[in-house]
N, C-alpha and C positions, 0 to 999 in steps of 0.2 A: 503493500501499500505507499503510494507517493504522500497521500494528503498528511498522514501524521509528520513527516522530517515540515513541509511546507509550513504546516500548522503551528510549530515548535519553533522552527526559523522567523515566521511572522511575528509570534508572543518574545520570543528574545530581542528583535529590531523597535518592537513597541515600548519594552523595556528601556531599552538604553534611549528612546529618541526622549520618554519620559524624565528619565534620570540627567538629559539635559539641560531640559527646559527647566528643571525645576531648578538647577544652580541659578538659570535664569531668572528665575522667578524669586528666589529667595536673595539675591542683588538686588533685586528693583523695588524689595519689600522689604529688607531688614536698612540696606544703606540708606534709602530713603529716609527713613528716622530722622537723620540728623543732619541729612545734605544730598543734594542732586545729583544725579547722574552725571551731569555736563563735567564732573571731578576726572572719569573717566578715560573722557577722549583727549589723545595723545597721551595717553599713558602706554610707556613697554617696560614691564616693570619684571625683574626673574620671580622664577616662582620663589624664591627664599625672601624678594622684596615685598611680595603680595602677602606671602605668610606674616611676615611682621609686623607689616601695618593692620592686616585683618584682625590678628590677632590683638594688637594696640585695639579697634574698633572693640573687641569682646573684651576688653577690661574695662572701656566704659561704659560697660551696658549692652551692649549689644546682644541681643537675645538667641542665642543660637548653640545646638546642641552640635557634638563631635561630628557627629553625621555630614549636618547642613554643613560646616565648616570646611570641611571634604570638599563639599561641591562646589560652593561657594568659591573656592581655592581652586581649583579644576576650573572653572566657568573661567575665573579674573585671568588664569595662566593662557587656556585657550584662547580668549579673546583681547587681552592687553596686555598680553606676555613680548617678552624681548623677542624680534625678528632678524635671525642670525641666519 
């Protein structure tokens, strides 16, 4: 039966897409508590730079879990990371 592998692949792709979208949603929801997203434009930070910056925001009270932090970090690095 070919249908089962197709369904499994489709489900995995859906989960991956939701995870990517969730990182963006978190950035849009959490980061805008204190500032607008215009601050992201033109940024090209390394993973460690983004990690430090976001950890600073969390220490100031940004309400995120460890899993959400990972999704935010992945999103920022992918979309606003260094381009070499």
